[in-house]
N, C-alpha and C positions, 0 to 999 in steps of 0.2 A: 494457439498463436502466441506471438510475442508482443509485448507492449513496452514502451519507454516510460519510465516513472522518474520524476524529478521533484524534490522537496523545494518549493519556492519560498516558504515562510514557516516559522514555528512561533506560536504565541501562547503564553499561559492561558488556560481556559479551565474554569471550575477547579477540580482537583488534579488536573493534568495539563495536557497541551493540545492545541488545535494546529494540525499541520495542513498547510495548503499544498496539495499535490497537483502537479501537471502531468496528465497521462497522455502519451502519444500513441496513436493507433496507426502503425505503418502499413497495415494491410489494406486490401481493396474491399473488405467487408465492413459493414456497420454492425455494432453490437448494441443491443437494447438492454441496458442494465448490466451490472456486474457485482461481484463480491471482492472485497479485499480482506485477506487474512494477515494481520499485523502481529509481529512479535517484537518486544522491545525490552531493554534492560541496560544495565551498566556496561560500559565499554570493557571488552575482554582484555585481560592482561596476559603476560606470559604465565602459564600455569601448567600444572601436572595434568595427567589424564583424569585423575579423580576430581581435581578442581574444575576442569572443563565440564565434566558431567554435572557437578553442582551448579555451575554457572548456567548451563543450558536449562536446568530445572527451575532456576530463579527467574527466567524470562516470563514476562506477562504476555498474554495472548488475547486477541479480540478479533471477531469476524464482523465486518460491516457490509451491509447491502446498500447499493446505490441504484437509483432509477435513471440516472443520466445516460444519454446515448453517447457511445464512443464512435464518432463518425470517421469513415475511412480517410486516412491521410491528414488527420486533424489532431490538435491538442485539446484536451478537456480538463478544466480545473475542478477539483472537488476538495472538500474539507474532511479530513480524517481526524477524529477525536480519540486521543489516547489517554485514558484515565484508569486508575490513578497513575501519575507519573511526576517525578521531580526532574529538574534539569539534568542532574547527573544520571538519571535513569533513561535518558535518551541518547546515551553514548553508542548504543547499538540499536538499529531498527532494521527489521527484515519484513519485506512486503511480498505477498503472493497474490495473484489475481486469478479469478475464475470468471470467464465471460462465455456463456454457452448459448446465448440467444442471438444468432447472427442473421443478417439479411444481406443479400447481394442486389445490385442494380438490375434493372430490366434487361432482358437479352436484346442485343442489337439486331434489328430486322435485316 
């Protein structure tokens, strides 16, 4: 399925940043927990193909598991910690989600 993800806030935290994400579940299913795979790094500039490959290799990556429920048709706020990261290393953020535990409402009699 598809989710809507918005960064509501970013604050320095430990050796990196704490991002407050708002995740929208536009589906009719509830999801019980999920994973976020985040990649981050410096903002990409105009570059050659070789520079692009080096830039992609420079990105940091982290997988976070969350126990929060993503209720159907609702927004859920979660904190995503990206460490290590400096302010200029948050010029690019890529987020992918995996939510594979879903439940649907009771059938209508």
